[in-house]
N, C-alpha and C positions, 0 to 999 in steps of 0.2 A: 724570499727571490720576484722578483716580476717583471715582464717585459721589458718596460722602460728604463731600470736600472739596467739592463743589458745593451738597451740602444745606446745609453747615454754615454757605457765604458766601452762600447764598441765605436762611437763616434770620435770620442777624445783618443782613444788613440788611434784613431785614425791622422785626426788633426793637430793633437795634441793640444790645443786651446781650447778652456774652458768657455770665453765667450764666444767663439766660431761655433762649438755646439750647444750650447748654447739659444743662438739664435738658428740654429736646423733646427732647432725641436723647439722653435716657441714659448724657452722659459726663458727664468732669471736664472742668473749669473749663481744664484747662491742655489736656488733648488739642485743643477746639474750636481755642484758642492756636495747637499744631500744625498742626494742617488750616489755620488761613488761610494762615498763615506760608509752608508750605508750595506752594499755591494761589500764594501772589502769588510767591515767587521760582517756581516756572516760569513764569508769567507773563512776569517781567519788572517787575514793575509794584506799584503797592502800592493795594492796594481802601480798605482804611480809615484814616480821621484816627484815632489812638490817644491818647484824654490819661490821667488819675485818675478824672477825672469823667464822660467822653464818650466815645462811637464814634461816627462818622461815615463816610458813602462820601466819598471821592476822585471826582472827575468823572469818572473812571476808573471807576472803580469802577459809578457809573451806568450808565455807557454798556455797562458787562462785562455786571447785571444785567439790564438795558431787551434785550439780546440772549441772553444763556444762558438766561433763565428759561423762554422757552417750549421751545426746544428741551432744559430739563431736563426737563420734565412731559410732553413726548412722548416720550425716554426714559423714563421712569419707566412710562407707561402700556404703551411696548410690554413692557418689560419682566414686568410683571403679566399684559399678555394673555399671551406668551408663556409663563409659572410655569403661569398657568391651563387653558390648552390642551393643560401637557403634563401636569398632575394628571389632568387628563380624560382624555389620552389611558391614561394608568394606571390609571384606574378606569373603564376600559368596554373593553368589548369588543367591537369591530368586525367583526358577518361578514357576508360577501356569499357569494352562492350563485344559479346564473341554476336548476340545472334540478330539479325535486323529487323529484329523486331523496332531495339532503339533510333531504328529510318523512322517511326514512326515520329519521335519528338524532338530526338536529338539534333537534328539541323535545324528547325526553329528554336530550340534552346539556346541553341549557340550565337544563333545569328541576334537573337534581342540579349544575350547578355553580351555581344561584343556591340553592340550601339550602345549599352550601357559603355563598357569599359575598351572602350576602343586598342586603346594599345597593349589590351591583353587578347591572343589566338592562344583558345585552348590547343591542348595537343590531343590527338584520335589516335589510339591506338585499339584494332581490332586484332583476335588472336582468340584463341579455341579457351578453352573453360580451364585446364590449366594452366596455362601462360599465366591467362589470365590473375587466377590464384595467386600464383608465385608474385607474380609482377606486384598485385595490392600489396601481399605479404612483405615485400620485403620492400615498401613503403616510393613504389615506382609509379605509382595509380593515385588521386585523389578519390577517385568515383570508381566505381565499377557497376556494370548494367548484367543481368544475367538472372533465366529463371531463379523461383528464390529459393529453391531447394536443394542448388549445388553449392550455395553460398556458405559459408563457413566463419561468421561471425566472433570477434573477442570481445571479452566485457566492454569496451569503447569502442564497438561497429556502433552505427544508426543502418537498421534496415527497410529502406519503405518502397511498398507497393506505386507501381507506376501502372500497370495494362495487366488486365486479367482477361481472358482467352478461353474459347473453346479451342475442340481439339475435332481438326480440319481433316479432309482429303483433299488433294491436291491434284489438279488435272487437265491433261489437257482438254481446250473445247472441244476436242475432235472424238473425246473417248462417251465411247457410249453410258459412262458413268454420269455424264455431262448432265444427263435427263433429267434428275433427280436431284432434290434437295438436300435428302438425310442419304445418308449412308449406315450402313451393318455391315460392319467384321468379313464377316462369309460373302456379300458383293464383291469384294474385290479380289476373289481367289482369281489364279491367272493372267492376275495382271504383273505388268513390268515393274517391279515395288526399289524405287527410289532409296538407300539404304544408307543414313549417317552411320559412319563409324563410331567406333566409343571415343575417341578421344572430341569428335565434334556433338555428340549429343550428350543430352545429361542421363545423371540416375534415376531420377524421379520416371522416367520413360520406358523402365526396364519392364513392368510388367505391363505395360502396353504391348509393349514388342512379342513379348513371347504370347501372349493372348494374342497377337496377330499371329503369330508364326502355329500356335495350337490350330486352332478356327479354320486357317489359310492353306492347304498342303504341297499349291501348284504356285507359286508363285515364284517369277525369278529376279532374284536378285541382283541389283544393278547397285557397286557399294561407290558412295561417294564420302569426300573430305571435307564438305562444307553445304551450305546451300545454296551458293552462288553456285556451286554443282549439278545441285538438283533443280535452279531455278533454270540454267542452262539446256538444260535434259527435257523439261518441262515448255520448254520457248521453243523447243525445238518439236515439240510434239511426243517427246517421247517418254514414258512410265510415269508413276504416282507415287508423292508423297506423303505421309501421313503423319501431320505436326500440330504446333497453338495455329489458331487462326492469322498469327501475327506475323510467322516465320517469312512469305514472302510478301514482296511487292506486288498491289495489282497489278492486273494487266489485261485485256483481250485475248494475251495466248491460251490462259486454263480461269480454271474454276474452281472453287472452294465450297464443299460440300459437307456439311457436320455433320461427326460422325458422332452412331445414338446409341453404340454397344454398350449396355451397362458397365462393364466396368471399368471402360473411359470416365466413364462421366463422374467418378471416382477422384479421379486424377489430377491434381492443382496446379492450376496454370499461371502461377502470378508472377510476371513480369516485374524484379524489383531493383533497387541502386541500393549500392554500399557505401559509408563513408565512414572516418574515423570522426569520434567527435572528436579527440585530441588534436587531432590536426590543426596545425596554426596555422592553414590558409586562409583566410578569410571571408575567400570568395566560393568557397565550397557552402555556405550556407545563403546567399543568393544565386547560385547556380538552383539549388535543391527549389526556393521559394521560386524561380520561374518554371520549373519543369512540373512543381503542385499548381499553378497557375494553367498549365498548360494544359494539366489533366483534368481540373474542372472545368475549362473549355472544352474539351472533345470529348468529357467523359470518360476516361480511358479505362478506368478504375471498375467501370460496368460494364 
């Protein structure tokens, strides 16, 4: 039993004309007849009474129509919904990112991509790390950008490094720390420290923050839920932030200084993208190629 047989049956039961059913379905009359006979043979019942002048539903035919029509309509609706969803996936590129590091290259990459494919406007999703991973796992994202060590790939996922950064201290330009180009952790003691909560920072920096609090006993912690909140404080002349050098956009309001503590130098700070090689969205490879070109252009990876 297939959908064509069922559609033939429902249309024929409505108009009781093999000729009209054939016209509506762009088939020959003999094909409609063959589909109905095949359905009756499969069910083992007679659905229609046929004569030279008329076609009528049998009692069993009426019962079958009442049962199958709602199910058939639901099936056609489900097929249409899935096809539209798949078509939408193929004509959309869904990009997720957490870190403002993405602002170094995503806008330009999207611009180039849109010039090549003006009919496609990529969907951009910024979320915390937990939500990003959940969205990617649920196939709601085609590409996700995050610090490499928090990405959790499966066997079909591809991870490509996009940018490698250093650990820095960002401070308002009015801070006494800005007279230096390099800082050690003990020099931060006594500062107002803009700390990201656990949902907004990656596990890889756990050792860094433990070392920071071990060496600095007089930090005044100001809790932040995002790098945007940190940047707002910095622009207002309040606090310092310890992060990778790609965490904040360039600004005359604050300065970044390299943190040279030996423990920090061991921390990996690759910012990477992950995508699934089995994903049917053909535009992923094209977007990845654009990012590779930009990485070479701006030497992001070094």
